[in-house]
DSSP file (Angstrom, degrees, kcal/mol; ACC not computed):
  #  RESIDUE AA STRUCTURE BP1 BP2  ACC     N-H-->O    O-->H-N    N-H-->O    O-->H-N    TCO  KAPPA ALPHA  PHI   PSI    X-CA   Y-CA   Z-CA
    1    1 A M              0   0    0      0, 0.0    82,-0.1     0, 0.0    61,-0.1   0.000 360.0 360.0 360.0 153.9    0.0    0.0    0.0
    2    2 A P    >   -     0   0    0      0, 0.0     3,-1.5     0, 0.0    81,-0.1  -0.255 360.0-113.5 -61.8 156.1    1.2    3.6   -0.5
    3    3 A N  T 3  S+     0   0    0      1,-0.3    79,-0.0    79,-0.1     0, 0.0   0.767 115.8  53.3 -60.6 -27.5    3.0    5.1    2.4
    4    4 A D  T 3  S+     0   0    0      2,-0.1    -1,-0.3     1,-0.0     0, 0.0   0.396  89.8  93.1 -92.2   4.0    0.2    7.6    3.1
    5    5 A F    <   -     0   0    0     -3,-1.5    -1,-0.0    77,-0.1     2,-0.0  -0.866  69.1-143.4-104.0 115.3   -2.5    4.9    3.3
    6    6 A P        -     0   0    0      0, 0.0     3,-0.1     0, 0.0    -2,-0.1  -0.280  12.2-135.3 -74.6 159.1   -3.2    3.6    6.7
    7    7 A G  S    S+     0   0    0      1,-0.2     2,-0.3    -6,-0.0    -2,-0.0   0.624  87.6  12.7 -83.8 -17.2   -4.1    0.0    7.5
    8    8 A Q        -     0   0    0      2,-0.0     2,-0.5     0, 0.0    -1,-0.2  -0.980  66.6-131.9-153.1 160.6   -7.0    1.0    9.8
    9    9 A Y        -     0   0    0     -2,-0.3     3,-0.3    -3,-0.1     2,-0.3  -0.978  22.8-162.1-115.2 125.3   -9.1    4.0   10.8
   10   10 A D        +     0   0    0     -2,-0.5    -2,-0.0     1,-0.2     0, 0.0  -0.764  67.3  24.9-103.3 155.6   -9.7    4.8   14.5
   11   11 A G  S    S+     0   0    0     -2,-0.3     2,-0.2     1,-0.2    -1,-0.2   0.865  91.6 127.2  68.3  40.6  -12.3    7.0   16.0
   12   12 A V        -     0   0    0     -3,-0.3     2,-0.4    21,-0.1    -1,-0.2  -0.724  55.8-125.2-120.9 167.7  -14.8    6.7   13.1
   13   13 A S  E     -A   32   0A   0     19,-2.5    19,-3.4    -2,-0.2     2,-0.4  -0.953  21.4-153.2-114.0 141.1  -18.5    5.7   12.7
   14   14 A V  E     -A   31   0A   0     -2,-0.4     2,-0.6    17,-0.2    17,-0.2  -0.944  13.4-133.5-116.6 132.9  -19.5    3.0   10.3
   15   15 A I        -     0   0    0     15,-2.6    15,-0.3    -2,-0.4    -2,-0.0  -0.738  16.3-156.2 -82.7 122.0  -22.9    2.7    8.6
   16   16 A C        +     0   0    0     -2,-0.6     2,-0.4    13,-0.1    -1,-0.2   0.810  69.1  88.2 -76.2 -28.3  -23.9   -0.9    9.1
   17   17 A K  S    S-     0   0    0      1,-0.1    13,-0.4    -3,-0.1     2,-0.1  -0.552  80.2-130.9 -72.5 127.4  -26.3   -1.1    6.1
   18   18 A A        -     0   0    0     -2,-0.4     2,-0.7    11,-0.1    11,-0.2  -0.408   4.9-127.1 -75.8 150.6  -24.2   -2.1    3.0
   19   19 A N  E     -B   28   0A   0      9,-3.4     9,-2.0    -2,-0.1     2,-0.5  -0.916  33.8-168.3 -94.2 114.2  -24.3   -0.3   -0.3
   20   20 A I  E     +B   27   0A   0     -2,-0.7     2,-0.3     7,-0.2     7,-0.2  -0.912  10.0 173.2-113.4 126.6  -25.0   -3.1   -2.8
   21   21 A Y  E >>> +B   26   0A   0      5,-3.1     5,-1.8    -2,-0.5     3,-0.7  -0.899  55.3  18.5-128.2 156.6  -24.7   -2.7   -6.5
   22   22 A F  G >45S-     0   0    0     -2,-0.3     3,-1.7     1,-0.3    -1,-0.2   0.910 130.5 -52.3  55.4  52.2  -24.9   -5.0   -9.5
   23   23 A D  G 345S-     0   0    0      1,-0.3    -1,-0.3    -3,-0.2    -2,-0.0   0.819 111.0 -48.1  55.3  33.3  -26.7   -7.8   -7.9
   24   24 A G  G <45S+     0   0    0     -3,-0.7    -1,-0.3     2,-0.3    -2,-0.2   0.519 110.3 116.7  87.6   7.2  -24.2   -8.0   -5.1
   25   25 A K  T <<5S+     0   0    0     -3,-1.7    20,-3.4    -4,-0.6     2,-0.4   0.649  80.9  39.9 -79.5 -15.6  -21.1   -8.0   -7.3
   26   26 A V  E   <S+BC  21  44A   0     -5,-1.8    -5,-3.1    18,-0.2     2,-0.4  -0.992  73.8 171.9-133.1 124.8  -20.0   -4.7   -5.7
   27   27 A V  E     +BC  20  43A   0     16,-2.2    16,-2.8    -2,-0.4     2,-0.3  -0.999   2.2 166.9-137.0 134.0  -20.5   -4.2   -1.9
   28   28 A S  E     -BC  19  42A   0     -9,-2.0    -9,-3.4    -2,-0.4     2,-0.4  -0.969  23.0-145.6-143.3 159.0  -19.3   -1.3    0.2
   29   29 A H  E     - C   0  41A   0     12,-2.3    12,-2.4    -2,-0.3     2,-0.3  -0.982  24.5-123.1-123.8 142.3  -19.8    0.2    3.7
   30   30 A S  E     - C   0  40A   0    -13,-0.4   -15,-2.6    -2,-0.4     2,-0.5  -0.639  19.3-161.8 -86.0 138.7  -19.6    3.9    4.5
   31   31 A V  E     -AC  14  39A   0      8,-3.5     8,-2.3    -2,-0.3     2,-0.5  -0.985   6.0-155.4-121.3 125.8  -17.2    5.2    7.1
   32   32 A L  E     -AC  13  38A   0    -19,-3.4   -19,-2.5    -2,-0.5     6,-0.2  -0.878   7.7-149.6-107.0 131.3  -17.8    8.7    8.6
   33   33 A F    >   -     0   0    0      4,-2.9     3,-2.1    -2,-0.5   -21,-0.1  -0.651  26.3-113.4 -96.6 155.7  -15.0   10.7   10.1
   34   34 A P  T 3  S+     0   0    0      0, 0.0    -1,-0.1     0, 0.0   -22,-0.1   0.827 116.5  58.9 -54.3 -33.5  -15.1   13.2   13.0
   35   35 A D  T 3  S-     0   0    0      1,-0.1     3,-0.1     2,-0.0    -3,-0.0   0.405 123.1-104.0 -80.7   7.1  -14.2   16.0   10.5
   36   36 A G  S <  S+     0   0    0     -3,-2.1    -1,-0.1     1,-0.3     2,-0.1   0.359  78.7 132.5  90.8  -5.0  -17.3   15.3    8.4
   37   37 A S        -     0   0    0     -5,-0.1    -4,-2.9    72,-0.0     2,-0.3  -0.359  41.2-149.8 -79.3 164.6  -15.5   13.5    5.6
   38   38 A K  E     +C   32   0A   0     70,-0.3    70,-1.5    -6,-0.2     2,-0.3  -0.988  15.8 177.9-138.6 138.7  -16.6   10.1    4.2
   39   39 A K  E     -CD  31 107A   0     -8,-2.3    -8,-3.5    -2,-0.3     2,-0.4  -0.938  18.2-141.7-132.4 158.3  -15.0    7.1    2.7
   40   40 A T  E     -CD  30 106A   0     66,-1.9    66,-3.1    -2,-0.3     2,-0.5  -0.981   6.1-155.1-120.8 142.3  -16.4    3.8    1.5
   41   41 A L  E     +CD  29 105A   0    -12,-2.4   -12,-2.3    -2,-0.4     2,-0.3  -0.962  32.5 158.8-112.1 125.3  -14.6    0.4    2.0
   42   42 A G  E     -CD  28 104A   0     62,-2.2    62,-2.3    -2,-0.5     2,-0.4  -0.872  39.4-128.1-148.7 175.8  -15.6   -2.2   -0.6
   43   43 A L  E     -CD  27 103A   0    -16,-2.8   -16,-2.2    -2,-0.3     2,-0.5  -0.966  13.8-161.1-124.7 139.5  -15.3   -5.3   -2.6
   44   44 A I  E     -CD  26 102A   0     58,-2.6    58,-2.5    -2,-0.4   -18,-0.2  -0.981  12.4-159.3-123.8 118.3  -15.6   -5.8   -6.3
   45   45 A F        -     0   0    0    -20,-3.4    52,-0.2    -2,-0.5    56,-0.1  -0.461  45.9 -58.7 -89.5 166.6  -16.2   -9.3   -7.6
   46   46 A P  S    S+     0   0    0      0, 0.0     2,-0.3     0, 0.0    52,-0.2  -0.148  93.1  78.1 -51.9 135.6  -15.4  -10.4  -11.1
   47   47 A G  E    S-G   97   0B   0     50,-2.0    50,-2.5    -3,-0.1     2,-0.4  -0.907  76.5 -83.9 153.2-179.4  -17.3   -8.5  -13.7
   48   48 A H  E     +G   96   0B   0     -2,-0.3     2,-0.3    48,-0.2    48,-0.2  -0.988  45.9 176.8-122.5 126.5  -17.5   -5.2  -15.7
   49   49 A F  E     -G   95   0B   0     46,-2.8    46,-2.9    -2,-0.4     2,-0.5  -0.941  22.7-147.3-135.4 151.4  -19.2   -2.2  -14.1
   50   50 A L  E     -G   94   0B   0     -2,-0.3     2,-0.4    44,-0.2    44,-0.2  -0.984  18.4-171.3-119.4 125.6  -19.8    1.5  -14.9
   51   51 A F  E     -G   93   0B   0     42,-2.7    42,-2.5    -2,-0.5     2,-0.3  -0.948  11.0-150.3-119.0 139.1  -19.9    4.0  -12.1
   52   52 A N  E     -G   92   0B   0     -2,-0.4     2,-0.4    40,-0.2    40,-0.3  -0.787  15.7-146.5 -97.7 149.5  -21.0    7.7  -12.2
   53   53 A T  E     -G   91   0B   0     38,-2.9    38,-0.6    -2,-0.3    37,-0.3  -0.932  23.3-179.6-118.4 145.2  -19.5   10.2   -9.8
   54   54 A D  S    S+     0   0    0     -2,-0.4    36,-0.5     1,-0.3    -1,-0.2   0.804  81.0  27.9 -95.3 -59.2  -20.9   13.3   -8.2
   55   55 A A  S    S-     0   0    0     34,-0.2    -1,-0.3     1,-0.1    36,-0.1  -0.649 103.0 -85.8 -97.7 159.5  -17.9   14.5   -6.3
   56   56 A P        -     0   0    0      0, 0.0    53,-3.0     0, 0.0     2,-0.3  -0.372  51.9-159.1 -61.0 141.5  -14.3   13.8   -7.2
   57   57 A E  E     -FE  87 108A   0     30,-2.5    30,-2.9    51,-0.2     2,-0.5  -0.937  19.3-154.1-127.5 149.1  -13.0   10.4   -5.9
   58   58 A R  E     -FE  86 107A   0     49,-2.4    49,-2.8    -2,-0.3     2,-0.7  -0.995  15.5-157.9-118.0 124.9   -9.8    8.8   -5.1
   59   59 A M  E     -FE  85 106A   0     26,-3.2    26,-1.8    -2,-0.5     2,-0.6  -0.895   4.6-167.1-105.0 115.7   -9.8    5.0   -5.3
   60   60 A D  E     -FE  84 105A   0     45,-2.9    45,-2.3    -2,-0.7     2,-0.7  -0.925  14.8-143.8-101.6 121.9   -7.1    3.1   -3.4
   61   61 A I  E     + E   0 104A   0     22,-2.8    21,-2.9    -2,-0.6    22,-0.4  -0.760  21.8 176.9 -83.8 118.1   -6.9   -0.5   -4.4
   62   62 A T  E     +     0   0A   0     41,-2.2     2,-0.3    -2,-0.7    42,-0.2   0.627  64.7   4.7-101.0 -14.2   -6.0   -2.4   -1.1
   63   63 A A  E    S+ E   0 103A   0     40,-1.2    40,-2.5    18,-0.0    -1,-0.3  -0.966 109.1  12.2-162.9 152.3   -6.0   -6.0   -2.4
   64   64 A G  S    S-     0   0    0     -2,-0.3    17,-1.3    38,-0.2     2,-0.3  -0.354  78.3 -87.8  77.5-159.7   -6.4   -7.7   -5.7
   65   65 A A  E     +H   80   0B   0     34,-0.3     2,-0.3    15,-0.2    15,-0.2  -0.986  34.9 176.2-153.1 157.5   -6.4   -6.1   -9.1
   66   66 A C  E     -H   79   0B   0     13,-2.3    13,-2.7    -2,-0.3     2,-0.4  -0.967  26.8-123.3-154.8 165.1   -8.6   -4.3  -11.7
   67   67 A K  E     -HI  78  96B   0     29,-2.3    29,-2.6    -2,-0.3     2,-0.4  -0.934  30.2-168.1-112.8 141.8   -8.6   -2.5  -15.0
   68   68 A V  E     -HI  77  95B   0      9,-2.5     9,-2.9    -2,-0.4     2,-0.4  -0.987  15.1-172.4-135.4 139.2  -10.1    1.0  -15.1
   69   69 A K  E     - I   0  94B   0     25,-2.1    25,-2.9    -2,-0.4     2,-0.2  -0.978  19.8-144.2-132.0 121.6  -11.0    3.3  -18.0
   70   70 A L  E >   - I   0  93B   0     -2,-0.4     3,-2.1     5,-0.4    23,-0.2  -0.491  38.7 -81.2 -79.4 151.0  -12.0    6.9  -17.1
   71   71 A A  T 3  S+     0   0    0     21,-2.4    -1,-0.1     1,-0.3     3,-0.1  -0.254 117.2  17.3 -50.1 131.9  -14.7    8.7  -19.0
   72   72 A G  T 3  S+     0   0    0      1,-0.3     2,-0.3    -3,-0.1    -1,-0.3   0.387 101.3 112.5  83.9  -1.5  -13.3   10.1  -22.3
   73   73 A E    <   -     0   0    0     -3,-2.1    -1,-0.3     1,-0.1    -4,-0.0  -0.748  52.5-159.0-101.3 151.2  -10.2    8.0  -22.3
   74   74 A E        +     0   0    0     -2,-0.3     2,-0.3    -3,-0.1    -1,-0.1   0.742  68.8  79.3 -93.5 -28.1   -9.4    5.2  -24.8
   75   75 A R        -     0   0    0     -5,-0.0    -5,-0.4     1,-0.0     2,-0.3  -0.640  67.5-141.1 -96.2 139.4   -6.9    3.4  -22.7
   76   76 A W        -     0   0    0     -2,-0.3     2,-0.4    -7,-0.1    -7,-0.2  -0.726  17.8-156.1 -86.0 140.5   -7.5    0.9  -19.9
   77   77 A N  E     -H   68   0B   0     -9,-2.9    -9,-2.5    -2,-0.3     2,-0.4  -0.955  10.0-133.6-119.4 138.7   -5.1    1.1  -17.0
   78   78 A V  E     -H   67   0B   0     -2,-0.4     2,-0.4   -11,-0.2   -11,-0.2  -0.778  20.8-169.9 -93.8 134.7   -4.3   -1.8  -14.6
   79   79 A Y  E     -H   66   0B   0    -13,-2.7   -13,-2.3    -2,-0.4     2,-0.2  -0.987   5.0-178.1-125.0 133.5   -4.3   -1.1  -10.9
   80   80 A Q  E >   -H   65   0B   0     -2,-0.4     3,-2.4   -15,-0.2   -19,-0.3  -0.724  46.7 -53.0-122.9 172.6   -3.1   -3.5   -8.2
   81   81 A A  T 3  S+     0   0    0    -17,-1.3   -19,-0.2     1,-0.3    -1,-0.2  -0.189 127.3  27.7 -46.7 131.9   -2.9   -3.4   -4.4
   82   82 A G  T 3  S+     0   0    0    -21,-2.9     2,-0.3     1,-0.4    -1,-0.3   0.345 101.9 104.3  95.0  -5.9   -1.1   -0.3   -3.3
   83   83 A M    <   -     0   0    0     -3,-2.4   -22,-2.8   -22,-0.4    -1,-0.4  -0.736  47.7-168.7-106.4 156.4   -2.1    1.7   -6.4
   84   84 A S  E     -F   60   0A   0     -2,-0.3     2,-0.3   -24,-0.2   -24,-0.2  -0.946   7.6-165.7-139.6 162.3   -4.7    4.4   -6.7
   85   85 A F  E     -F   59   0A   0    -26,-1.8   -26,-3.2    -2,-0.3     2,-0.4  -0.972  15.6-133.7-143.3 156.4   -6.5    6.5   -9.3
   86   86 A K  E     -F   58   0A   0     -2,-0.3   -28,-0.2   -28,-0.2   -16,-0.0  -0.892  10.0-161.2-116.6 145.3   -8.6    9.6   -9.3
   87   87 A V  E     -F   57   0A   0    -30,-2.9   -30,-2.5    -2,-0.4     6,-0.1  -0.988  22.3-124.2-122.8 128.4  -11.9   10.3  -10.9
   88   88 A P        -     0   0    0      0, 0.0     3,-0.5     0, 0.0   -35,-0.1  -0.251  35.1 -96.9 -67.1 157.7  -13.2   13.8  -11.5
   89   89 A G  S    S+     0   0    0      1,-0.2   -34,-0.2   -33,-0.1   -35,-0.2  -0.349 106.6  26.0 -68.8 158.0  -16.6   14.8  -10.2
   90   90 A K  S    S+     0   0    0    -36,-0.5    -1,-0.2   -37,-0.3     2,-0.2   0.915 110.0  95.4  50.5  47.4  -19.7   14.7  -12.5
   91   91 A S  E     -G   53   0B   0    -38,-0.6   -38,-2.9    -3,-0.5     2,-0.3  -0.615  62.4-131.0-140.1-161.0  -17.9   12.0  -14.5
   92   92 A S  E     -G   52   0B   0    -40,-0.3   -21,-2.4    -2,-0.2     2,-0.3  -0.975   8.6-161.4-153.7 167.0  -17.7    8.2  -14.8
   93   93 A F  E     -GI  51  70B   0    -42,-2.5   -42,-2.7    -2,-0.3     2,-0.4  -0.988  14.9-136.4-151.1 152.5  -15.4    5.2  -15.0
   94   94 A E  E     -GI  50  69B   0    -25,-2.9   -25,-2.1    -2,-0.3     2,-0.4  -0.874  22.1-169.3-105.1 143.4  -15.6    1.7  -16.0
   95   95 A I  E     -GI  49  68B   0    -46,-2.9   -46,-2.8    -2,-0.4     2,-0.4  -0.998   5.0-170.3-137.4 134.7  -14.0   -1.0  -13.9
   96   96 A T  E     -GI  48  67B   0    -29,-2.6   -29,-2.3    -2,-0.4     2,-0.5  -0.980   8.0-169.1-125.5 132.7  -13.3   -4.6  -14.6
   97   97 A V  E     -G   47   0B   0    -50,-2.5   -50,-2.0    -2,-0.4   -31,-0.1  -0.983   3.7-172.7-115.6 122.4  -12.2   -7.4  -12.3
   98   98 A S        -     0   0    0     -2,-0.5     2,-0.3     1,-0.3    -1,-0.1   0.893  65.7  -8.1 -84.8 -41.1  -11.2  -10.5  -14.2
   99   99 A D  S    S+     0   0    0    -34,-0.2   -34,-0.3   -52,-0.1    -1,-0.3  -0.990 109.0  15.1-152.6 159.0  -10.6  -12.9  -11.3
  100  100 A G  S    S-     0   0    0     -2,-0.3     2,-0.4    -3,-0.1    -3,-0.0  -0.381  94.2 -60.8  75.9-159.7  -10.5  -12.9   -7.5
  101  101 A V        -     0   0    0    -56,-0.1     2,-0.5    -2,-0.1   -56,-0.2  -0.990  37.8-147.2-127.6 134.6  -11.8   -9.9   -5.5
  102  102 A A  E     -D   44   0A   0    -58,-2.5   -58,-2.6    -2,-0.4     2,-0.4  -0.883  15.8-158.6 -96.8 128.2  -10.5   -6.3   -5.7
  103  103 A E  E     +DE  43  63A   0    -40,-2.5   -41,-2.2    -2,-0.5   -40,-1.2  -0.857  17.6 174.6-108.3 147.6  -10.8   -4.5   -2.4
  104  104 A Y  E     -DE  42  61A   0    -62,-2.3   -62,-2.2    -2,-0.4     2,-0.4  -0.952  32.6-143.9-145.0 161.0  -10.8   -0.7   -2.3
  105  105 A V  E     -DE  41  60A   0    -45,-2.3   -45,-2.9    -2,-0.3     2,-0.5  -0.994  21.6-157.6-123.1 126.2  -11.2    2.5   -0.2
  106  106 A C  E     -DE  40  59A   0    -66,-3.1   -66,-1.9    -2,-0.4     2,-0.5  -0.909   5.7-164.1-104.5 122.5  -13.0    5.3   -2.0
  107  107 A S  E     -DE  39  58A   0    -49,-2.8   -49,-2.4    -2,-0.5     2,-0.6  -0.929  13.5-139.8-107.8 130.4  -12.2    8.8   -0.6
  108  108 A Y  E       E   0  57A   0    -70,-1.5   -70,-0.3    -2,-0.5   -51,-0.2  -0.809 360.0 360.0 -93.7 120.1  -14.5   11.6   -1.6
  109  109 A E              0   0    0    -53,-3.0   -52,-0.2    -2,-0.6    -1,-0.1   0.421 360.0 360.0-103.3 360.0  -12.5   14.8   -2.3
């Protein structure tokens, strides 16, 4: 994982109700921080998915691997554990997991 990425968060609140997308192939939980910021921690099972963004997002891949294509780009990029990518607000991205499970932390910026 990147040097600036912690292995755990202390002093937070967790929303117990899961965010479930694509028939359970993408599942996350929201984590609320004392300063009002929010992150989601999630799992992406094998498949191809399209996500739209409202706010800018930073996706840190914490385990596994995926391919990502940002809106307006032609090229797919591979991200593995310890890597991250940013998505502009009011945009979208496609993400594909070929095998295994990709784990992530999404930070809303």
